[in-house]
C-alpha positions as CSV (number, residue, x, y, z in Angstrom):
1,M,177.9,-76.6,34.2
2,L,176.9,-77.7,38.0
3,A,174.6,-75.8,39.7
4,D,175.2,-73.6,43.1
5,K,173.6,-73.8,46.3
6,I,174.5,-71.2,48.7
7,A,174.8,-72.4,51.8
8,A,174.2,-71.2,55.5
9,L,176.7,-71.8,58.0
10,I,174.2,-70.8,61.7
11,I,176.6,-71.5,64.6
12,K,176.0,-71.6,68.1
13,D,177.2,-72.8,71.2
14,K,180.0,-74.0,68.9
15,K,177.7,-75.7,67.2
16,L,176.3,-76.2,63.0
17,L,172.6,-76.1,62.8
18,L,171.7,-78.8,59.6
19,V,168.0,-78.9,58.6
20,R,166.3,-81.7,57.3
21,E,163.3,-81.6,54.5
22,H,159.9,-83.5,54.4
23,G,160.5,-86.8,52.4
24,K,165.3,-86.8,53.3
25,K,166.7,-88.7,54.8
26,T,169.8,-87.0,55.5
27,F,171.0,-83.4,56.9
28,L,172.5,-80.5,54.9
29,L,173.0,-77.6,55.5
30,P,169.8,-74.5,55.2
31,G,169.7,-72.6,51.7
32,G,169.2,-72.9,47.8
33,R,170.0,-72.4,43.9
34,R,169.7,-69.0,42.8
35,K,166.8,-67.4,40.8
36,F,167.2,-65.6,37.1
37,R,169.6,-62.5,38.7
38,E,169.6,-63.1,41.7
39,S,172.6,-62.8,43.9
40,E,173.7,-64.5,46.8
41,E,173.5,-62.7,48.8
42,A,169.7,-62.4,48.5
43,C,168.9,-66.5,47.7
44,L,170.2,-66.4,51.0
45,R,167.9,-63.9,52.7
46,R,165.8,-65.5,50.7
47,E,165.9,-68.8,52.2
48,L,166.4,-69.1,54.9
49,A,162.7,-66.4,55.3
50,E,161.6,-68.9,53.5
51,E,163.2,-72.1,55.8
52,L,163.9,-70.9,58.8
53,S,161.6,-68.3,59.7
54,V,164.9,-65.5,60.3
55,A,166.5,-62.7,59.2
56,I,170.4,-62.4,58.1
57,D,171.5,-60.0,60.2
58,E,175.7,-60.6,58.6
59,M,177.0,-62.7,56.1
60,K,180.6,-63.5,55.1
61,Y,181.7,-65.8,52.8
62,F,183.0,-68.6,54.1
63,G,184.2,-70.4,50.9
64,K,183.3,-72.5,47.9
65,F,182.7,-76.3,48.0
66,G,183.0,-76.9,44.1
67,E,182.3,-80.3,42.2
68,L,181.7,-82.2,44.8
69,Y,180.6,-85.0,43.8
70,G,179.8,-83.6,40.8
71,I,176.2,-82.8,41.5
72,V,176.8,-79.0,42.8
73,N,179.2,-76.4,44.1
74,I,178.1,-75.5,47.7
75,I,178.8,-71.7,48.5
76,A,179.4,-70.8,51.7
77,Y,178.1,-68.3,54.0
78,L,178.9,-67.6,58.0
79,C,175.9,-66.3,59.2
80,K,174.5,-64.4,61.8
81,T,171.0,-64.4,62.3
82,N,167.4,-62.6,64.0
83,G,164.8,-64.5,65.5
84,E,163.3,-67.6,66.0
85,L,164.3,-70.1,64.0
86,K,161.0,-71.9,62.8
87,P,161.4,-74.6,60.2
88,G,158.8,-73.3,57.1
89,R,156.5,-75.4,55.2
90,E,160.0,-77.3,53.4
91,I,161.3,-78.3,57.1
92,V,160.8,-81.1,59.4
93,E,163.3,-81.0,61.8
94,L,166.2,-78.4,62.6
95,A,168.9,-80.2,64.4
96,W,172.5,-78.5,65.9
97,I,175.1,-80.6,65.6
98,N,179.3,-81.1,66.3
99,S,181.4,-82.4,64.3
100,D,181.2,-86.1,65.7
101,S,177.5,-86.0,64.7
102,K,176.3,-89.3,64.4
103,L,173.2,-88.0,62.4
104,Q,173.1,-89.1,58.9
105,I,174.6,-86.0,56.7
106,H,174.6,-84.8,53.6
107,Q,177.6,-86.5,52.8
108,A,179.3,-83.7,51.0
109,T,178.4,-81.0,54.2
110,K,179.9,-83.9,56.7
111,E,183.7,-84.9,54.4
112,K,183.9,-80.4,53.6
113,I,182.4,-78.5,55.0
114,I,182.1,-79.8,58.5
115,E,185.4,-80.8,59.1
116,E,187.0,-77.5,57.7
117,L,184.4,-76.2,60.0
118,A,186.5,-78.3,62.7
119,Q,189.9,-77.3,61.5
120,E,189.2,-73.8,61.8
121,G,187.6,-74.0,65.6
122,L,184.0,-72.9,64.8
123,I,182.9,-75.7,65.9
124,I,183.5,-79.3,68.1
């Protein structure tokens, strides 16, 4: 059984927020794995508080991107947050990207999620 990563799609001015963790080269969506008996919503609220020091005002299910490369299911939610984005102890860098970003982005995020966001006109 594959692990689920609950991910936040935070969009501002048609750009998507990605994060880079300490010791990693690639950027990915903020979020993480659920703890035992934790709901997707509770997981995402906890992860964004830990990673970015923000609270979620609104969240809307965007999609499940299953069995990406046989490693993980990404369950994505469009999120509106409040508070100033500040990298937590796990995060070394934040980046607002468009669909043709040249940053090194997690492959599944780039090929599946960013592509769909661009097709739907949510990012440029």
